[in-house]
C-alpha positions as CSV (number, residue, x, y, z in Angstrom):
1,M,114.7,110.8,78.9
2,G,111.2,110.5,80.3
3,Q,109.0,107.8,81.7
4,A,107.1,105.3,79.7
5,I,104.2,103.9,81.7
6,Y,102.1,101.0,80.4
7,E,99.0,100.0,82.4
8,I,96.9,96.9,81.6
9,I,93.3,97.8,82.2
10,G,89.9,96.1,81.5
11,T,87.9,93.1,82.3
12,S,87.5,89.5,81.0
13,G,87.6,89.5,77.2
14,E,88.3,93.2,76.8
15,W,91.8,94.2,77.9
16,R,93.7,97.3,76.9
17,V,97.1,98.9,77.4
18,R,96.9,102.5,78.5
19,H,99.9,104.6,77.5
20,D,100.1,108.4,77.3
21,G,96.4,108.6,78.2
22,Q,95.3,106.4,75.3
23,A,94.1,102.8,75.3
24,A,93.1,102.1,71.6
25,N,93.7,98.4,71.0
26,V,91.5,95.7,72.5
27,Y,92.9,92.3,73.5
28,E,90.9,89.2,74.4
29,T,93.2,88.2,77.2
30,K,95.1,90.1,79.9
31,E,98.2,88.0,78.9
32,S,98.1,89.2,75.3
33,A,97.7,92.8,76.4
34,F,100.7,92.3,78.7
35,E,102.8,90.9,75.9
36,A,102.0,93.9,73.7
37,A,102.9,96.3,76.6
38,V,106.2,94.5,77.2
39,A,107.1,94.8,73.5
40,A,106.4,98.5,73.5
41,A,108.2,98.9,76.8
42,S,111.3,97.1,75.4
43,L,111.5,99.7,72.6
44,A,111.1,102.6,75.1
45,L,113.8,101.1,77.3
46,R,116.2,101.0,74.3
47,Q,115.5,104.6,73.7
48,G,116.6,105.4,77.2
49,H,113.2,105.9,79.0
50,E,112.4,104.7,82.5
51,V,109.8,102.0,82.0
52,R,106.9,100.8,84.2
53,V,104.4,98.0,83.3
54,S,101.5,97.2,85.6
55,A,98.8,94.6,85.4
56,P,95.9,93.8,87.8
57,G,95.3,90.3,89.2
58,S,92.3,88.4,88.0
59,E,90.3,85.3,88.8
60,T,91.4,83.4,85.6
61,A,95.0,82.8,84.7
62,T,94.8,84.7,81.4
63,G,92.1,87.2,82.2
64,A,89.9,85.7,79.5
65,A,86.2,85.7,79.7
66,N,84.5,82.6,81.2
67,T,82.5,80.9,78.5
68,G,80.9,78.2,80.5
């Protein structure tokens, strides 16, 4: 089987999961994007793919936009 690579990209309040060159869905927090990526990666792993998930560090714990 091939590789399944999930990359968390974006900035505060607008995070995406890039996979196969596409990053369609928008997530408010980096944490929610990460959870979506891990769910997809889990399915890929069950199908026999090598899996990679990466996420950048950020100034806030969740990567959410600062409202104050």
